[in-house]
N, C-alpha and C positions, 0 to 999 in steps of 0.2 A: 647503268651502262646502256649505251645506245646500240641497237642492232642495225647494221648497215649491210647493203648488198651491192654487188658489182653490176653495172649495166653490161650490155653485150660487147662494149668496147673495153671492159676492164676498169671503168671508172667508178669511183664512189662519190657520193655527195655528202659533204659535212653538213649536219643540220644547222639551220640558221641560228638557233640558240647557242650552239657551241662556237659558231663563227663570231657572233657578237661578243661572247664571253672572252674570246682570244683576240678580238680586234682585227680579224682578218677578213679579206674579201677576195673577189675573183682575180685581183692583180697581185695578191700576196704570193711570194715564192715560198715553197716549203721544202725541207730536206726530208728524205725518207731513208730509213735504215731498218734492217732486220736484226733483232737482238733476242736471243733465247726463244725463237719461234714467234716473235711478236713484231708487228709493224709499228715503227715509231715515226710519227710525223711531227716536225717542229717548224714553226714559222721562222723564216730567215729575215733578219733585219735588213732593210734596204741599204745599199751602199750609198754613201754620201757622194754627191757630185762636187768635185773640187776643180777649181781653175784659177788662173791669174787674170786679174783685171786691173790695168794700169799699175802693174807691179805689186798688187795686193792679193794675197791668197783669199779666195772666196769659196765658201761651200754652201750648197743648197740642200735643205732638208725640210721635212714637214715639221711645223712647230709642235712642241709638246705642250698642250694646254692652250688656253686663250692668250694670245700675245698682249692684248690690252690689260688683262688682269695681271699678268706677269710684270708689265711695265708699272702699273699702279702700285703693286706690292713693293717693287724695288724703290720706287719714288718715296713711298711712305717710310720704308726702312731707312733711306738716306736722310730724310727730313728728321726722323726721330734721333738719328746719330748726331746730326748737327745741333738739335735742340739740347741734347744731353751734355754738350760741351760746357 
């Protein structure tokens, strides 16, 4: 268990090791609640930006993983499906 302290403004710093483990950074929004005398912090998932462009609903989000790897995996999967016919 990590021991943390508050600075004079009431802020705490989450150790780098834990930030990396959770995949959070200084732009990550967190929720805070008190439960049974404990502070519980949870990273909030970023809201997806959605809009219409030329009549098509578009959303912007950070890719999960490497897009090139994902495309290559999908391409290989489709080729294998076609070959197995």
